N, C-alpha and C positions, 0 to 999 in steps of 0.2 A: 456289655453292649456299647458304651461309650469309647472303649478302647478300639474296638473292632471300626466305628466309625470314624475315629481320628485317624487311623493308619493311611486309608487313601488320601485323606487331604495332606498328611506328612509326605506321602510319596510323592504326590503331584508338585508340592512345593521344593522338595529336593531336586526332582527333576528340572523344575523350571530354573532353579539357581544354578544347576549343571549346565543346562543349556545356554544360559547367560554368560557365564564364565567361559564356555567354549566359543561362542559368537565373539567374545572378545579377544580370544586367542587365534582364532582360526583364520587364516588368510584366504579362505574360499571366497569371502564376500568383496574381494578386492576387485576393482574395476581393471578390465583390461585395457592397455594403451601399448602404443609402438614408440619404439626407439631405432632410429636408422644408424646404419654404418655404412661406409663408403666403398670397402673392399675386403676382400678376404686375405689379409695380411696381418703381421704382426701389431701393427699399429691399432688395431682394433681388436687385439687378443682379450684386453680386458673385458670387453662386452660378451665375448664368447665364453670366457671363462666364468661370469657371472651368470650366464645361463647354464653352461655344462655343469658346473658345481654346484648349482642351486643356491647361489647367493641372492639372486632376486626372489626366489621362493622364501628364502629366509627371512627375508625383509618383507613378506606378505605382499608380494608384487605379482601381479600376471602381466609379464612384459612379452611382447611380441618384437623380435630383433627383425628388421627388414633391411634389405640391401637396396641402398638408393644412392646415387652420386648426389654431390653436395648441391650442384645447380638444381636438382630435382626436390631434394629434401628440404632446402629452405622454403621455397614456396608452400610446400606440404606443411610444414611447422608452422607458418604464418595463417594458413588456411584452418588449423586445427586437426588436419587428418593425423599429424604426428606430434606426439607429447614433448619428445625430445630428440635431437639430431647429433649424430656423431660427427658432423661436419661444421664446426665452429668457424673454422676459416672462411667458408663459402658464405656463411651468414653475416660476415663483416660488411660485405657490400650492402646489403640490405639494411643492416644497421645504421650504416652511415647514410642510407636515404630516410631514415627515420622510423624504420622497423622496430616494434616493441619487444626486442629480443635482448637475452642476457647471456653471456657465455658464464658457465658456473664451474668448469672444470677444464684444465689445461692438460692433455695426455701427453702431447710432445709439442716442444717448441724449438727443436733443433732439427731442421729440415732433412728428410730423407733422401733429398736429390743429389745427383751427381751431374756436372757438365761434362759430356765425352765428346771427343772428336775423332773421326775416322779419315780425316783431311790431313795428308802428309806435312801440308804446310802450316798447321795449327799445332801450336806446342804450349801456348799460354793466353790467357785471356785476351790480351790485347792483339793477338793474331786473327781474332773473330769479327774485326771490324768489317761491315759490310757483308759478312756471310750470313747464311740461312741456318736457323737454329729450330728444330723442330720440338714442338709442344704439344700436349693432349688437347687443351681447350682454352679459349680465351677466358681470362678471369680466373683460372684456376690457381691452385697454390704453387705449381711449377711456373707459370709464367711470373706470378708475384715473387716468387723467390729469385728468379733472373732479374727481374726489375731492381728490387732491392740490393742485388749483388752490384749491379751496375752503378746505382746510386752510390753505395759503399766505396767503389773504386774511382768514383768521380766521373762516370762514364754517361753520355746521354741516352735517353729512352730508344733513340733509333741507332744506336751504335750496331745493333744486328738486325736482321730481318727475321721475323718471326713466322713460321709455318704451323697451322693448327692441323695435328695428325687425328684427332677425335678420340683415341683411345691409348691404352698403354700397348694393346696388342699391334695397333697399327703403327707405333713407335718403333716397335722391335722389328716388325717386318721390314719397315722402310730401311732401318740401319742395315739389317741383314741382306736386303736385296740392292745396296748400294744407292738408292733413290734419294736417300738423305744420309749425309756425313756428320751432322753435329747434332746433338739432341740434349735436352735435359731428362734423366731416366732416374728412377727408383731402384733400390736394391733387387727388386723381384725382377725387373727387367735386365738389370744387370746381370743377375744369376741366370736367366734366360740366354742372354749373349754368350756368357762364360760356358754354359752347357753346350752351346752351338759351336764354340771354338772362334769366336769372334772377337773378344776384347782384346788379344793379341795383336790385332790389326790396328788398333786405336790406342787411346790414352785419356785419362782422366784429366781435365783441365781445371776442374773446381770441384771441392767437395763442400757443399753448401753447409753441411753440419758444422764445419769448423769457422764459417764465414758470418753467417747472420743468426738472428733469433725469429722464429716466425712460428706461430701455432700451426700444427699440421694435424692435430688430433684433439680430442676433448669432447665436450659436452655444451650444447646450447639449448635454452628453453625460452619460453615467453615470459615476459613479466608478469602476466596473466597466472600462469602456472605458479609462479613464486608466491604471487599474493593470495591466491586462491586455494593452493595446496602445499602450503609449507612442510608438512609433515611427510607428504610424498616426495618431496624433493630430496628431503634428507634420507629417505629410505632408499632413493635411486643411488644418491651420491655413496652411501655406504656399501651397496652393493658392488658398484661399479669400482670403489676404491679397493675393496676386498679382491675384486678381479684384476686391479692394478698392481696389488701387492703379489697376487699369484704369478703375474708376467715378469714381475722383478725377480721372484726367486724360484719358480720352477720351469726349468729351460724345458726338460724332457716332456712336461705335461703341456707346455704351450705348443711344442712341435706337434704333438698329438691332436691337440685342439684345432690347430690351422690346418693340419693335413686333412682332416675330416671334412672341412669345408671345401678344401682345394685339392683333391687327392691327385690331381695330375702334375702337381709340383715335386720335382725331384728333391731327394733328402738334401742334397747340396745347397739347392735354393732355399730350401725350408731353413736349414740351419743359419745360412746368411742373414735370412730375413727376420728370423726369431732373435738371434744374436744382437744385430742391429736396433731391432724393437726393444730389447732389454736395456741397451746402452742410451736408446734415445729417451725412454720414458722419464717424465719429470718426476723427481722424487718428492714434491710437496704439491704438485697439482695446480700450482698460481702460476701467473705471467706477472714478470717486473714492469712495473706501469712505465718506466722509461722505453723500455722495448716495445710495450704495446703502443706507446706513441709514435714510435717510428713506423710500426707496422701501419697503423692507421693513416699516417701520411703519405706512405706509398700507396695504399689502397685508394685512397681519396685521389691521387694522382692518376693512377690506373683507370678510374672510372669518372674522370673529368669533374670531380666534385670540388666545390668551393672550399680551400683550405679553412676558411674563416668559420664554416659549418660543422668542421669536425668536432664531435663531442669528447670531452674529456674521458680518458681511459676509465676512471673511475664510476663513469655512468655506463660503461659498456661492460664491465665484468662485475658479477657478483660472488666473491668467494667465501663469504661469511658461513652459508652452509655446508661447504665442503670442509672448511676448517673445523666445524662443529662434528662434522662425521669422522673425520680423521681422528681428532680427540677422542670420540666414544670409542672407537676401534682400538686405538692404543690403550685406553685405559683398562678394557676388557681383557687385554693380552692375547687377542684373537692372532693367529698365524695360519698362513695357508698351508694345506696339506696336498699331496699328490693324490 
């Protein structure tokens, strides 16, 4: 009789122990949160890979990737509508104005932009004096890259006249119609112009990749997130870094991932974008502090901010969680698979 009375209690205890272990291991209880990315190109492929290959889920994360331009993502991050933004460059202006944000990963710090001219009188940067150059938006990384380029060459900010075209599509359309002869373009826009047979009519004046160091991708979050959810920060960084390793080593897989998000891109444009993205990605995910100081100074000038109020780079960037995540991945021997 005593044996039959103890069995149900033993079974209940065993079930309770099993449920407790399952709860500790299960990612199902993870709170859903959002990470933004600015565009469907290879510079954001590490986030796409982290989603498509299950790296977020492997870390017990319930992540929603949402496409938002940096100008929209930064206010959403400050308001708490996003947990992380993939547009750290756009967040820098807010940081300079006192926003409690921290850059925790540098995806790329070699600008993807090129300065092209379809004006037959323009063959070098100095020939652009007083001419109009097309950009997407005020305060964007394309404008900042151009301003940093002018500074590096000892040229004044008003050396050229800027026209804001609103989007990459408008940039391409203006160049193709002849309404605009000079513009800062990305590899995707360059590929679209090449596909239309336009590139032979113009010339590249500057490849920003070779001239300046400027963060054009990565991850930014709030100081509150780092303080209140340090474990989640590290899980996010582990997942994204696995996606970064995938971007570095799995070319065909990345092409497929980007194609699924923008099936309208030609194979030629996709390959050029992915090859560039693989070449651009920062192998250690951090920004040298001397380069960061130059970028902060240029951003302060762009936004009319007193240079005396510029915070030191060490207060803007927080790379310790990333370094810990990278070390754990390396120690585990993890490798990306197609």
